All heavy atoms as TSV, in Angstrom:
chain	resi	resn	atom	element	x	y	z
A	1	MET	N	N	0.851	-1.178	0.000
A	1	MET	CA	C	0.000	0.000	0.000
A	1	MET	C	C	0.900	1.245	0.000
A	1	MET	O	O	1.704	1.445	0.879
A	1	MET	CB	C	-0.885	-0.035	1.246
A	1	MET	CG	C	-1.690	1.191	1.432
A	1	MET	SD	S	-2.744	1.222	2.896
A	1	MET	CE	C	-2.824	-0.416	3.480
A	2	ALA	N	N	0.776	2.048	-0.997
A	2	ALA	CA	C	1.543	3.285	-1.099
A	2	ALA	C	C	0.661	4.464	-0.707
A	2	ALA	O	O	-0.546	4.323	-0.544
A	2	ALA	CB	C	2.055	3.472	-2.520
A	3	ILE	N	N	1.277	5.596	-0.580
A	3	ILE	CA	C	0.529	6.815	-0.282
A	3	ILE	C	C	0.023	7.434	-1.584
A	3	ILE	O	O	0.483	7.076	-2.666
A	3	ILE	CB	C	1.385	7.820	0.523
A	3	ILE	CG1	C	2.704	8.176	-0.181
A	3	ILE	CG2	C	1.711	7.277	1.888
A	3	ILE	CD1	C	2.619	9.436	-0.953
A	4	VAL	N	N	-0.927	8.342	-1.463
A	4	VAL	CA	C	-1.433	9.059	-2.626
A	4	VAL	C	C	-1.252	10.549	-2.397
A	4	VAL	O	O	-1.376	11.039	-1.271
A	4	VAL	CB	C	-2.914	8.740	-2.923
A	4	VAL	CG1	C	-3.067	7.319	-3.400
A	4	VAL	CG2	C	-3.780	8.981	-1.720
A	5	VAL	N	N	-0.940	11.256	-3.456
A	5	VAL	CA	C	-0.722	12.699	-3.390
A	5	VAL	C	C	-1.846	13.407	-4.134
A	5	VAL	O	O	-2.123	13.098	-5.287
A	5	VAL	CB	C	0.636	13.084	-4.020
A	5	VAL	CG1	C	0.835	14.595	-3.998
A	5	VAL	CG2	C	1.784	12.374	-3.325
A	6	ASP	N	N	-2.466	14.353	-3.470
A	6	ASP	CA	C	-3.481	15.201	-4.102
A	6	ASP	C	C	-2.729	16.330	-4.798
A	6	ASP	O	O	-2.281	17.276	-4.166
A	6	ASP	CB	C	-4.437	15.754	-3.044
A	6	ASP	CG	C	-5.507	16.673	-3.621
A	6	ASP	OD1	O	-5.385	17.110	-4.785
A	6	ASP	OD2	O	-6.469	16.961	-2.885
A	7	LYS	N	N	-2.555	16.192	-6.104
A	7	LYS	CA	C	-1.763	17.160	-6.873
A	7	LYS	C	C	-2.374	18.560	-6.845
A	7	LYS	O	O	-1.659	19.546	-6.950
A	7	LYS	CB	C	-1.615	16.696	-8.318
A	7	LYS	CG	C	-0.912	15.383	-8.477
A	7	LYS	CD	C	0.554	15.572	-8.676
A	7	LYS	CE	C	1.215	14.228	-9.003
A	7	LYS	NZ	N	2.562	14.383	-9.450
A	8	ASP	N	N	-3.688	18.655	-6.692
A	8	ASP	CA	C	-4.325	19.971	-6.624
A	8	ASP	C	C	-3.999	20.674	-5.313
A	8	ASP	O	O	-3.892	21.895	-5.264
A	8	ASP	CB	C	-5.841	19.852	-6.781
A	8	ASP	CG	C	-6.241	19.408	-8.179
A	8	ASP	OD1	O	-5.513	19.747	-9.142
A	8	ASP	OD2	O	-7.265	18.724	-8.312
A	9	ALA	N	N	-3.831	19.915	-4.254
A	9	ALA	CA	C	-3.545	20.495	-2.943
A	9	ALA	C	C	-2.044	20.708	-2.713
A	9	ALA	O	O	-1.647	21.579	-1.927
A	9	ALA	CB	C	-4.102	19.606	-1.841
A	10	CYS	N	N	-1.211	19.942	-3.384
A	10	CYS	CA	C	0.239	20.013	-3.200
A	10	CYS	C	C	0.757	21.400	-3.587
A	10	CYS	O	O	0.428	21.929	-4.651
A	10	CYS	CB	C	0.923	18.951	-4.051
A	10	CYS	SG	S	2.729	18.963	-3.948
A	11	ILE	N	N	1.583	21.969	-2.702
A	11	ILE	CA	C	2.170	23.292	-2.982
A	11	ILE	C	C	3.621	23.193	-3.439
A	11	ILE	O	O	4.282	24.199	-3.660
A	11	ILE	CB	C	2.053	24.224	-1.757
A	11	ILE	CG1	C	2.764	23.629	-0.533
A	11	ILE	CG2	C	0.587	24.536	-1.464
A	11	ILE	CD1	C	2.869	24.578	0.664
A	12	GLY	N	N	4.129	21.968	-3.564
A	12	GLY	CA	C	5.485	21.767	-4.079
A	12	GLY	C	C	6.587	22.210	-3.152
A	12	GLY	O	O	7.682	22.541	-3.609
A	13	CYS	N	N	6.349	22.190	-1.852
A	13	CYS	CA	C	7.362	22.660	-0.898
A	13	CYS	C	C	8.512	21.672	-0.738
A	13	CYS	O	O	9.603	22.051	-0.317
A	13	CYS	CB	C	6.728	22.962	0.452
A	13	CYS	SG	S	6.129	21.510	1.353
A	14	GLY	N	N	8.275	20.396	-1.046
A	14	GLY	CA	C	9.319	19.382	-0.952
A	14	GLY	C	C	9.566	18.843	0.440
A	14	GLY	O	O	10.497	18.062	0.634
A	15	ALA	N	N	8.759	19.219	1.408
A	15	ALA	CA	C	8.951	18.726	2.783
A	15	ALA	C	C	8.895	17.204	2.827
A	15	ALA	O	O	9.676	16.557	3.529
A	15	ALA	CB	C	7.909	19.327	3.713
A	16	CYS	N	N	8.006	16.613	2.066
A	16	CYS	CA	C	7.848	15.153	2.064
A	16	CYS	C	C	9.065	14.453	1.472
A	16	CYS	O	O	9.461	13.388	1.934
A	16	CYS	CB	C	6.589	14.758	1.311
A	16	CYS	SG	S	6.537	15.349	-0.395
A	17	THR	N	N	9.654	15.040	0.459
A	17	THR	CA	C	10.805	14.402	-0.179
A	17	THR	C	C	11.989	14.341	0.776
A	17	THR	O	O	12.784	13.416	0.709
A	17	THR	CB	C	11.220	15.129	-1.476
A	17	THR	OG1	O	11.653	16.453	-1.167
A	17	THR	CG2	C	10.085	15.186	-2.470
A	18	GLY	N	N	12.080	15.303	1.665
A	18	GLY	CA	C	13.190	15.330	2.615
A	18	GLY	C	C	13.069	14.354	3.755
A	18	GLY	O	O	14.067	13.986	4.364
A	19	VAL	N	N	11.863	13.903	4.059
A	19	VAL	CA	C	11.681	12.995	5.191
A	19	VAL	C	C	11.489	11.538	4.785
A	19	VAL	O	O	11.553	10.656	5.631
A	19	VAL	CB	C	10.508	13.421	6.104
A	19	VAL	CG1	C	10.755	14.793	6.691
A	19	VAL	CG2	C	9.184	13.357	5.377
A	20	CYS	N	N	11.266	11.270	3.530
A	20	CYS	CA	C	11.044	9.897	3.089
A	20	CYS	C	C	12.337	9.077	3.254
A	20	CYS	O	O	13.357	9.405	2.640
A	20	CYS	CB	C	10.601	9.861	1.630
A	20	CYS	SG	S	10.254	8.181	1.062
A	21	PRO	N	N	12.286	8.020	4.073
A	21	PRO	CA	C	13.509	7.250	4.334
A	21	PRO	C	C	13.991	6.412	3.150
A	21	PRO	O	O	15.139	5.961	3.149
A	21	PRO	CB	C	13.110	6.351	5.510
A	21	PRO	CG	C	11.634	6.205	5.395
A	21	PRO	CD	C	11.145	7.523	4.834
A	22	VAL	N	N	13.141	6.219	2.147
A	22	VAL	CA	C	13.532	5.410	0.989
A	22	VAL	C	C	13.501	6.208	-0.313
A	22	VAL	O	O	13.575	5.636	-1.400
A	22	VAL	CB	C	12.651	4.142	0.871
A	22	VAL	CG1	C	12.907	3.192	2.028
A	22	VAL	CG2	C	11.182	4.497	0.755
A	23	SER	N	N	13.379	7.512	-0.211
A	23	SER	CA	C	13.365	8.410	-1.383
A	23	SER	C	C	12.298	8.032	-2.405
A	23	SER	O	O	12.521	8.135	-3.616
A	23	SER	CB	C	14.740	8.457	-2.047
A	23	SER	OG	O	15.712	8.922	-1.131
A	24	ALA	N	N	11.128	7.609	-1.914
A	24	ALA	CA	C	10.028	7.242	-2.806
A	24	ALA	C	C	9.295	8.461	-3.337
A	24	ALA	O	O	8.576	8.375	-4.325
A	24	ALA	CB	C	9.039	6.328	-2.087
A	25	LEU	N	N	9.473	9.605	-2.685
A	25	LEU	CA	C	8.804	10.835	-3.116
A	25	LEU	C	C	9.774	11.759	-3.827
A	25	LEU	O	O	10.899	11.976	-3.381
A	25	LEU	CB	C	8.209	11.557	-1.903
A	25	LEU	CG	C	6.983	10.871	-1.313
A	25	LEU	CD1	C	6.784	11.288	0.123
A	25	LEU	CD2	C	5.757	11.197	-2.130
A	26	THR	N	N	9.317	12.278	-4.949
A	26	THR	CA	C	10.096	13.239	-5.720
A	26	THR	C	C	9.151	14.341	-6.190
A	26	THR	O	O	7.938	14.214	-6.080
A	26	THR	CB	C	10.753	12.575	-6.948
A	26	THR	OG1	O	9.743	11.965	-7.740
A	26	THR	CG2	C	11.785	11.539	-6.530
A	27	LEU	N	N	9.710	15.394	-6.726
A	27	LEU	CA	C	8.893	16.446	-7.320
A	27	LEU	C	C	8.884	16.226	-8.826
A	27	LEU	O	O	9.929	16.014	-9.440
A	27	LEU	CB	C	9.443	17.829	-6.981
A	27	LEU	CG	C	9.439	18.203	-5.496
A	27	LEU	CD1	C	10.011	19.613	-5.305
A	27	LEU	CD2	C	8.051	18.118	-4.899
A	28	ASP	N	N	7.699	16.286	-9.420
A	28	ASP	CA	C	7.579	16.072	-10.860
A	28	ASP	C	C	7.940	17.341	-11.624
A	28	ASP	O	O	8.367	18.339	-11.036
A	28	ASP	CB	C	6.182	15.557	-11.224
A	28	ASP	CG	C	5.064	16.565	-10.981
A	28	ASP	OD1	O	5.344	17.764	-10.777
A	28	ASP	OD2	O	3.887	16.144	-11.005
A	29	ALA	N	N	7.765	17.326	-12.917
A	29	ALA	CA	C	8.124	18.467	-13.768
A	29	ALA	C	C	7.342	19.729	-13.425
A	29	ALA	O	O	7.809	20.837	-13.675
A	29	ALA	CB	C	7.906	18.100	-15.237
A	30	ASP	N	N	6.156	19.556	-12.837
A	30	ASP	CA	C	5.341	20.711	-12.442
A	30	ASP	C	C	5.638	21.166	-11.017
A	30	ASP	O	O	4.969	22.060	-10.491
A	30	ASP	CB	C	3.851	20.365	-12.552
A	30	ASP	CG	C	3.429	20.113	-13.993
A	30	ASP	OD1	O	3.955	20.802	-14.894
A	30	ASP	OD2	O	2.586	19.223	-14.223
A	31	GLY	N	N	6.614	20.512	-10.364
A	31	GLY	CA	C	6.968	20.873	-9.001
A	31	GLY	C	C	6.034	20.298	-7.958
A	31	GLY	O	O	6.016	20.735	-6.812
A	32	LYS	N	N	5.243	19.310	-8.346
A	32	LYS	CA	C	4.306	18.660	-7.432
A	32	LYS	C	C	4.887	17.317	-6.981
A	32	LYS	O	O	5.610	16.660	-7.717
A	32	LYS	CB	C	2.952	18.407	-8.109
A	32	LYS	CG	C	2.302	19.659	-8.670
A	32	LYS	CD	C	1.814	20.557	-7.560
A	32	LYS	CE	C	1.108	21.777	-8.146
A	32	LYS	NZ	N	0.234	22.428	-7.212
A	33	SER	N	N	4.554	16.925	-5.791
A	33	SER	CA	C	5.037	15.668	-5.238
A	33	SER	C	C	4.424	14.482	-5.962
A	33	SER	O	O	3.259	14.522	-6.365
A	33	SER	CB	C	4.651	15.619	-3.767
A	33	SER	OG	O	5.679	15.071	-3.028
A	34	GLU	N	N	5.224	13.423	-6.132
A	34	GLU	CA	C	4.722	12.179	-6.680
A	34	GLU	C	C	5.421	11.036	-5.966
A	34	GLU	O	O	6.537	11.175	-5.497
A	34	GLU	CB	C	4.917	12.085	-8.186
A	34	GLU	CG	C	6.352	12.079	-8.653
A	34	GLU	CD	C	6.460	12.051	-10.179
A	34	GLU	OE1	O	5.427	12.014	-10.861
A	34	GLU	OE2	O	7.590	12.074	-10.674
A	35	CYS	N	N	4.709	9.921	-5.871
A	35	CYS	CA	C	5.220	8.770	-5.138
A	35	CYS	C	C	5.517	7.620	-6.077
A	35	CYS	O	O	4.687	7.259	-6.913
A	35	CYS	CB	C	4.197	8.326	-4.087
A	35	CYS	SG	S	4.706	6.872	-3.150
A	36	ASN	N	N	6.683	7.018	-5.911
A	36	ASN	CA	C	7.020	5.791	-6.617
A	36	ASN	C	C	6.488	4.650	-5.750
A	36	ASN	O	O	7.094	4.293	-4.733
A	36	ASN	CB	C	8.529	5.679	-6.801
A	36	ASN	CG	C	8.940	4.398	-7.485
A	36	ASN	OD1	O	8.202	3.423	-7.519
A	36	ASN	ND2	N	10.135	4.410	-8.033
A	37	ALA	N	N	5.361	4.093	-6.123
A	37	ALA	CA	C	4.682	3.067	-5.328
A	37	ALA	C	C	5.539	1.826	-5.117
A	37	ALA	O	O	5.416	1.151	-4.091
A	37	ALA	CB	C	3.360	2.689	-5.980
A	38	ASP	N	N	6.428	1.534	-6.052
A	38	ASP	CA	C	7.292	0.363	-5.913
A	38	ASP	C	C	8.326	0.550	-4.813
A	38	ASP	O	O	8.804	-0.426	-4.241
A	38	ASP	CB	C	7.999	0.045	-7.229
A	38	ASP	CG	C	7.048	-0.427	-8.313
A	38	ASP	OD1	O	5.988	-0.999	-7.956
A	38	ASP	OD2	O	7.351	-0.217	-9.497
A	39	SER	N	N	8.673	1.797	-4.518
A	39	SER	CA	C	9.668	2.088	-3.484
A	39	SER	C	C	9.046	2.394	-2.129
A	39	SER	O	O	9.676	2.208	-1.093
A	39	SER	CB	C	10.530	3.286	-3.898
A	39	SER	OG	O	11.220	3.017	-5.076
A	40	CYS	N	N	7.818	2.871	-2.120
A	40	CYS	CA	C	7.155	3.310	-0.892
A	40	CYS	C	C	6.991	2.149	0.086
A	40	CYS	O	O	6.514	1.073	-0.283
A	40	CYS	CB	C	5.781	3.900	-1.218
A	40	CYS	SG	S	4.880	4.507	0.216
A	41	ILE	N	N	7.373	2.367	1.355
A	41	ILE	CA	C	7.237	1.334	2.389
A	41	ILE	C	C	6.062	1.636	3.326
A	41	ILE	O	O	5.905	1.002	4.362
A	41	ILE	CB	C	8.538	1.162	3.193
A	41	ILE	CG1	C	8.949	2.477	3.870
A	41	ILE	CG2	C	9.650	0.615	2.285
A	41	ILE	CD1	C	10.120	2.354	4.839
A	42	SER	N	N	5.255	2.610	2.978
A	42	SER	CA	C	4.046	2.972	3.733
A	42	SER	C	C	4.322	3.294	5.198
A	42	SER	O	O	3.550	2.940	6.080
A	42	SER	CB	C	2.990	1.871	3.638
A	42	SER	OG	O	2.629	1.666	2.292
A	43	CYS	N	N	5.428	3.999	5.445
A	43	CYS	CA	C	5.750	4.379	6.822
A	43	CYS	C	C	4.910	5.568	7.286
A	43	CYS	O	O	4.801	5.827	8.474
A	43	CYS	CB	C	7.235	4.697	6.960
A	43	CYS	SG	S	7.766	6.196	6.092
A	44	LEU	N	N	4.348	6.305	6.329
A	44	LEU	CA	C	3.457	7.448	6.559
A	44	LEU	C	C	4.131	8.673	7.176
A	44	LEU	O	O	3.458	9.592	7.620
A	44	LEU	CB	C	2.236	7.038	7.388
A	44	LEU	CG	C	1.432	5.861	6.834
A	44	LEU	CD1	C	0.270	5.539	7.764
A	44	LEU	CD2	C	0.945	6.136	5.434
A	45	THR	N	N	5.455	8.699	7.192
A	45	THR	CA	C	6.173	9.867	7.702
A	45	THR	C	C	5.804	11.110	6.913
A	45	THR	O	O	5.615	12.185	7.484
A	45	THR	CB	C	7.697	9.631	7.640
A	45	THR	OG1	O	8.007	8.466	8.397
A	45	THR	CG2	C	8.458	10.819	8.188
A	46	CYS	N	N	5.643	10.979	5.629
A	46	CYS	CA	C	5.316	12.113	4.767
A	46	CYS	C	C	3.933	12.682	5.063
A	46	CYS	O	O	3.714	13.889	4.955
A	46	CYS	CB	C	5.409	11.708	3.309
A	46	CYS	SG	S	4.375	10.282	2.884
A	47	VAL	N	N	3.005	11.808	5.450
A	47	VAL	CA	C	1.635	12.246	5.726
A	47	VAL	C	C	1.636	13.306	6.826
A	47	VAL	O	O	0.985	14.339	6.712
A	47	VAL	CB	C	0.731	11.050	6.107
A	47	VAL	CG1	C	-0.644	11.527	6.550
A	47	VAL	CG2	C	0.602	10.091	4.934
A	48	GLY	N	N	2.376	13.049	7.890
A	48	GLY	CA	C	2.437	13.987	9.007
A	48	GLY	C	C	3.290	15.204	8.734
A	48	GLY	O	O	3.196	16.211	9.444
A	49	THR	N	N	4.119	15.134	7.706
A	49	THR	CA	C	5.027	16.230	7.379
A	49	THR	C	C	4.407	17.250	6.440
A	49	THR	O	O	4.745	18.427	6.495
A	49	THR	CB	C	6.315	15.662	6.746
A	49	THR	OG1	O	6.908	14.750	7.662
A	49	THR	CG2	C	7.301	16.759	6.414
A	50	CYS	N	N	3.493	16.825	5.600
A	50	CYS	CA	C	2.892	17.726	4.610
A	50	CYS	C	C	2.122	18.851	5.301
A	50	CYS	O	O	1.158	18.597	6.037
A	50	CYS	CB	C	1.963	16.957	3.675
A	50	CYS	SG	S	1.227	18.007	2.407
A	51	PRO	N	N	2.518	20.101	5.061
A	51	PRO	CA	C	1.876	21.217	5.746
A	51	PRO	C	C	0.458	21.528	5.272
A	51	PRO	O	O	-0.271	22.251	5.950
A	51	PRO	CB	C	2.811	22.396	5.471
A	51	PRO	CG	C	3.458	22.065	4.169
A	51	PRO	CD	C	3.615	20.564	4.187
A	52	VAL	N	N	0.075	20.977	4.123
A	52	VAL	CA	C	-1.262	21.260	3.592
A	52	VAL	C	C	-2.154	20.022	3.505
A	52	VAL	O	O	-3.246	20.072	2.945
A	52	VAL	CB	C	-1.186	21.967	2.216
A	52	VAL	CG1	C	-0.548	23.339	2.349
A	52	VAL	CG2	C	-0.451	21.114	1.195
A	53	GLY	N	N	-1.679	18.899	4.015
A	53	GLY	CA	C	-2.489	17.680	4.010
A	53	GLY	C	C	-2.718	17.095	2.635
A	53	GLY	O	O	-3.766	16.488	2.390
A	54	ALA	N	N	-1.767	17.265	1.735
A	54	ALA	CA	C	-1.934	16.779	0.359
A	54	ALA	C	C	-1.575	15.310	0.202
A	54	ALA	O	O	-1.754	14.750	-0.870
A	54	ALA	CB	C	-1.095	17.625	-0.589
A	55	ILE	N	N	-1.071	14.688	1.257
A	55	ILE	CA	C	-0.650	13.288	1.174
A	55	ILE	C	C	-1.516	12.464	2.125
A	55	ILE	O	O	-1.738	12.851	3.269
A	55	ILE	CB	C	0.834	13.135	1.535
A	55	ILE	CG1	C	1.692	14.016	0.620
A	55	ILE	CG2	C	1.272	11.681	1.429
A	55	ILE	CD1	C	3.152	14.049	0.999
A	56	ALA	N	N	-1.964	11.318	1.628
A	56	ALA	CA	C	-2.814	10.439	2.446
A	56	ALA	C	C	-2.428	8.993	2.226
A	56	ALA	O	O	-1.792	8.648	1.221
A	56	ALA	CB	C	-4.279	10.643	2.090
A	57	GLU	N	N	-2.849	8.142	3.129
A	57	GLU	CA	C	-2.605	6.709	2.992
A	57	GLU	C	C	-3.468	6.175	1.865
A	57	GLU	O	O	-4.657	6.476	1.780
A	57	GLU	CB	C	-2.962	6.020	4.298
A	57	GLU	CG	C	-2.622	4.565	4.347
A	57	GLU	CD	C	-2.856	3.947	5.707
A	57	GLU	OE1	O	-3.327	4.643	6.631
A	57	GLU	OE2	O	-2.593	2.749	5.841
A	58	GLY	N	N	-2.857	5.409	0.975
A	58	GLY	CA	C	-3.589	4.827	-0.145
A	58	GLY	C	C	-4.341	3.586	0.261
A	58	GLY	O	O	-4.260	3.134	1.394
A	59	GLU	N	N	-5.063	3.025	-0.691
A	59	GLU	CA	C	-5.837	1.808	-0.405
A	59	GLU	C	C	-5.110	0.581	-0.857
A	59	GLU	O	O	-4.373	0.507	-1.704
A	59	GLU	CB	C	-7.188	1.892	-1.107
A	59	GLU	CG	C	-8.024	2.974	-0.530
A	59	GLU	CD	C	-9.412	3.035	-1.179
A	59	GLU	OE1	O	-9.811	2.070	-1.824
A	59	GLU	OE2	O	-10.063	4.054	-1.023
């Protein structure tokens, strides 16, 4: 189970990319966060770090 990023809510601050222990989160060409589901370990550290709540636990 990977996390999901609400691209409309994401402000591109990069806070999540800095806390991900496996570097599963990166900023895309538009400066929005995206998750590599194959790398994500579902630790949810990014969820609590996002200042605008743009990241949530996936299904």
